[in-house]
N, C-alpha and C positions, 0 to 999 in steps of 0.2 A: 207399586202396591203389593203387599205380603200375599204372595200365591193367588192372587185377584180377589182376596177378602178384604173388604174396606174395613171391617171390624178388626181382623188382624192388623191391617196397616195402621189403624187409629192407636190401637195398643203400643205399637212398636214407636210412633211418632213422637211421642213425648206429650202431645196435646191431652191425651186421656188421663195422663197421671196430673195433670193440671185441672181436671173437670172433676168435681164431686165434692162431697163435703169434706172438711179436713180430717175428721176421724172417722170416715167412712169409705165405702170400696169407691174407687174410680167410677166414672159415669161412661158407658159405652154408647148411649143415645146419639150423639153427633157423629156416629161413624157414617152415615150416608153423605153428610156434607163433607167429611175427609174422601169420600169416594169422588165426588164432585171435584174438590179440590186436585185428586191426583189425575183427573180427567183433564182439568184445565191446564195443568203443568205440561201433559203430553201435548196438549193443542200449541202450548207456546212454543214447545221444541219445534212442532211441524213447522210454524208459521216462521220462526226465525231462521230456522235452516233454509227458507226461500229468499229471507230478506237480509241474509249476511253471515251470521255467526249462530249455531244453533246454540240455545240456552235451555237446559235442562236443571230446573231447580229442584232442590230437596224440599218435598212437600212437609216433612217434620221438622226441618229448620226454619221453614216459612212460620209455621205456627208456634214453634216452641223455644226457636234459637234465642230470643231476648230473654225469656225466662231461665234458659239455661245459664246464659252470662250473669244473671242478675241474682241466682239463686232461688227465684220464686217456686212455690208449692201451691198446691190447690188448696183453697180457703172457703169454698161453699158459694155462700152470698155476699162474701167479700172477695172483690177482683183479685186476681194473683199480685197485681202491683199495689195493692191496698186502698187505691184512691176512690173507688167504686163501691157501692153497695146496692144490693137488691132488697126493696122494702116491700112488705106486706102491705096493702092498700086495702080499703074496704070492698074492691071488687078483683082484686089480682094482685099484681106485682109491677114495681117501677124501678129502673136502676137510676140512681143521681149519684153523679161523679165530682167529688170535691178535690181535684186535683191540684187547683190553685189556692193562694192563701185567701183571696178575694171570694173564691167560692164558699169556702166556710164561712166567712164573715156576711156573706147574702142569706145565710140560713135564718136570721129572725124575720126579715122580711119576706122570704119565700112563706114562712108559717103565717104571717100577718096577712100574705095576699089570699091564703088558703081559710082565712076567717076563724082559724082553730085559738080559743083562748090560752093566754100565755100560761097559766096554771098545767092546762091539759097537755100541753107541747113542751113541758119543762122536766119530762121524765129523765129517767138514766138512759146510757147507753145501750141496755140491753145485752152488753156483752159483745157488741158489733166491734168494739176495738177502735183507735185512731192513734195517730202519731202524736198527741199531745192532749193536755186537758181541754183546750177548746175544742178540737176535733171531736172529743168525747161527748162533749156538751151538744155540739152541732148534730151529731148523729142521734144522739138522744132524743133531740128536739123533733127531727126529722121523723124519726122512727114512731113517735108517738102521734105527730100529725097525721101520718101516713094512713094511720088504721082508720080515721073518720073521713077520708076522700077516696074518690076514685083515681087510677093510677094516671087517666089523661089529666086530671086535674093537677096531681102532684108533678107531673112532667111540665105541664103548660106553665105553672107557677114558677118552676125553677127557670124554665128558658127565659120568660119574662125577665129575670134578674140577669141571663146570660151563663146560667149555670146548666151545664150539659147533663140531660136527662132524658130518658126513655121509657114509654109504658111498654110491657110486655102484650103483644097483641092477645086478646081474648081467644082467637080462632087462630089455630097454627096449621098451615096448608099441608095436608097429606098425613099428617101425624098428631094423634092426640097426647096431651100431656101424661107424661110418666111411662109412655109406650117406650118400649126396646126399639133398637135399631130396625128390627124387622117390621114394625108397624107401618100401616099405609099402604098404598098401592104398591104392589110388587113390580119390580122392573130390573133388569140386567144392568140397565144403563144409569150413568151417574146423574144426566140431564146436562143442560147447556149452560155455559158460563153467564153470568149477569153482563151484559153488554151496555149498560147505561142507554142513554137517550144521545142519538146520534144525528147532527144537522149541518148541512153544508154551510160553509163560510167562505169558500173559494173553489175556484176551479181545481181539476185534477192535474198531477204533474206526471210526466214519464219516470221521474224517479222514483222507483218503489224498492228501494232497499235502505235498510237502517244501517248498514255498515257506513260509517262516515258521515251519518247524519249529524247534524247540531241539535242538542236538547237543551233548551233552556228550562233549568227546575228551579221554580220559585217556591217551592213547598219546603214543609219543615216535618220534623218529628219522625214519622214512620210510613204511612201509606204512599205519598209521593215520591219521599226519597227511594223507597223499595221499587217503585216503579222505573225511578230512574236508573238505579242500580240494574235491573233487568235489562232495560234498553242499552245500557252502557256496556254488559256484556254480550249483548248482540251486536256490538261495533259501533255502536254511536259515540260521540263525543259530548259528554255532557258537562257543562257548565253551570254550578250550582251559584244562584245569587242571593245575597243576603243584605239586610241594612246594617250600619253600625250600631244603631240602638236597640236593635231586636234581632239578635242573631237566632239561628235555629235552636230550639229548645233542647233538641237531641245533644247538643254540645254539652249539657250539664248532667246527663245521664251517663250511662255504661261506656266508656271510650271503646271498648272492643267492639261492641255493637254498633256504635257511629262510625268507626272505621270500615265496617262490613258494610255499611250502606254507602259511604261516599269514598272509598278506597279509589283512586284511578280518576277521579273527578277534578274538574277545575273548579278553583273556587274565586269567586268574584265579590268584592263588597260595593254597594252604591247606596248614596244617600238620595232616597227618591224625592226629598223635599227640596233638593237644591235643583236650579235649572240644569246644570250639567250631569247630575246623577239622573235626572228625570230623562235627560235626552240620552243618556248611555241607554237606560233601561229600554226606551223606545227602539233605538237602533238595535239592541240584542234580540227584541221581540220581532223586528223586523227581517231578521236575517235567520232566525231560527226555523229549522225544518220541524220541530216538535216544541211544543210549550207546555210544561207540566205547572198547574198551579192549584192549591188547595185553600185559598182564602175565601172569606165571605165576599160575594159580588161585589158589595159596595167599595171595597178596599181599592181595587184596581179601576172602578169607576170613579172615584175621587180624584185618581190621579189622570184621568181622561187615557186609560190605557186597557179597559174593559174589552174582550173578544169583539163584542157589537159596536165599538167605538172607534175600531182602527183598522187599516185596510191589511189584507193579507196576501201574500205571496201563494204563488199556485203551489198545491200541494202540502200546505202548511198545516199541521194537526195541533188542534189544541185540546188537552185533557183538562178538564175543569172537576175537580174533587170536592164535593162538598157533604156535608153530614145528611141531608136530605133533598138534595137536587135543587137545579136551578129554576124549574118550573113554576113554582110559587115564589112570588117575590117575599112574602113573610117567612115561609119556610127555608129559603136560601140563605136568610141570615142567621139561622139557628146554629150553634155550636154543638159540635158532638165529638166526642172521643171514641176509641174503639171498642170498649166495653160497654158504654151506654148505646152505641149505635147498632152493636150485634143484639142487644135485648130489643131494643124499638124494632129489629128485622125478625124478632122471633127465632134468633139463633142461641140457644142456652143447652145446658145439659139438664137432663131429668133424673131425679132421684126420687125413693119413696117419699119425701118430705118437701117435694116441690121441686121449682127450678134453682139451677146455680149456674153461674159464669162459666161459659166455655172457654177453655183453654187461657189464653193472655190477649186483652184486647183484639180479639180474633177479626173484627171487622176491618183494622187497619192492614194486617199482611193480606186479607181477602182482597180487599180493594187495590191493594198496590199491585198483584199479580193480574186481577182483572183488568186494571188501569193500563199495565204493558200488553196483554193480549189485546185490548182493543187498538191501542196505538200500532202495535205491529200490524194487526189487521188493516187499519186504515191506511197506512204508508204502504202495504202490500198492493193495495187497490187505488194508489194514486192520491191518497190524502184529500186535503181541502175540506176537512170535517172538524168540527166542535164535538166533543165526547163530554157529555154530561153525567158524572158518575156518582152516584148516591150511596155513601156508606151504608146507610140503613136499607137502601134497595139491594145492594151486594149481600148484605147479611140475609135478608130476606129470600134471595134467590137461592142459597145455601141451606137454608132452614127448609126450603121447600124441594131440597135434591130427594130425587128417587129412592124409595125404601130398599133395602138390602133384598135380594131375590133368594136367599137361601138360610139357613138356620137349623136349630137356634144356637145362639151363643151365651154362653154361661161366663160369668166372671166370679172367679175363686179367688177368697184370700189366701196369701201365703205368709203373711209375716207382718212386720211394723210399717211405719210409714215410709214411702218412697220406694219403688220398684216392689210395690206390696199385692200384688195380684197377678193372675193367670186368666187369660181370656181362651176359650176353646170353642173352635167351630166345628160343630158336630157333623156337618154336611161335608167339610174336607177332611175330618178326622186330624186336625192341625191345633196347635197350643201357641201361644205367645204371650210372653212375660210383657205386662205393662212397664215401659221403659221409661226412664226419668227423661227430660229434656236434653236434648244435645246440641253442640255448636261445632260447626267446623273450622271454625277459625277465621278471622277477619282477612287474611291476605295482604292487599297492600294498605298502609295506613293512609287515612285522609290528609290533604295537605292543611297548612295551615289556614284559618280563615283570611280571606283576601290575597292568598299568595299569588294570583294569577291575574289580580284587577289590572295591574299596568301593562301586561302583555294583551291581555283580551280590548283594553281600551286602544292600544295602538291596532290592532287587528281591526277594530271597527273604524278606527281613525276619526275618535272624538276626543282622544288626548287626556281628559281628565273626568273624574267622577263628582 
């Protein structure tokens, strides 16, 4: 972190440049969360040093690397990636994410569930923007309907239809809406990393190293794969598993970012619906030292392979990433993506005009990092644990990070969009330009999908998928 000041670090990270109104100044308010992020990065380095290979992640690249590759900029209450919106409701704010075609098609049903007359909800898009006329109409309907209902009601109606949504908590821990990074209880510490809920599922093992450990990664997109990347850098042998009919959606995104996440990992394709594919997956889960999965619990339960349904070898660690945790059966099945989960946890930027999205789908990289730390800690202690990690709870943990213990910090505009402001830390007498997102490069390319299937099956002794 730059000279020990989280606000200056936030300015240099690329995350601040992604946070704020498109035509306004970048927001410094999430700086305490960045201070906690930097502490988690340091803790991961310390734990992995003792379990194999030290991993020192770049905090700025974690939160802004994808945006750098994709060319995203801050857009206020439109997410950096463009698929989510922060909508004003009768009592606050709610994030809704229409990232898939089915999400936009579900909007009329969402409005119907809210009981809003069709004429009332048929207004224009209000300048929210969309990727096509259909998106404009969908956002216009949601924006109009949102004004007459509570944030929780809007989020609930969307989630009933399988559309990711999250209400911004009315009370945010330790920080009042609109306050700067120094508001709230002063502390010189960043706080503790969100750990998730940890339960014992097997006995401990004498093996306490990540180096050489087999990690079976069933996840997709960002949070789970980032965890796998960090464990791979710590020396683990990562095997990515996909199905032929439903490959990782990240393959359709920016190739350099996908390579960054998956370079150096083995790739296996299994048809879980076939007896041989099911048996091969069961065999992989049986030999894994670490399992990463980010599906709704019912997905593995339908295969008879949920963690509570199968035996586990001593020391095995199972990381289950969900939007809202496994503790409540109904909540466990709710869909969440990085932007809406961050809002549900209260992790947003604040401007004079209210809340804005924080960086780019920030709950994803924060969850991936915290997941890697939780796994590394578990392995170091002998493992045998199920780690239930909720994206919303991770975001809430960072939203509650201890406030900055010095200040004030002024944000001064210096030009047009992009690299357009300077932050001054009066206590340290230092200035830092608000830097654009940066990406260090992918390194090794990810192998072709399924490139290692035959070799892994031969290793397992199953022969076919």
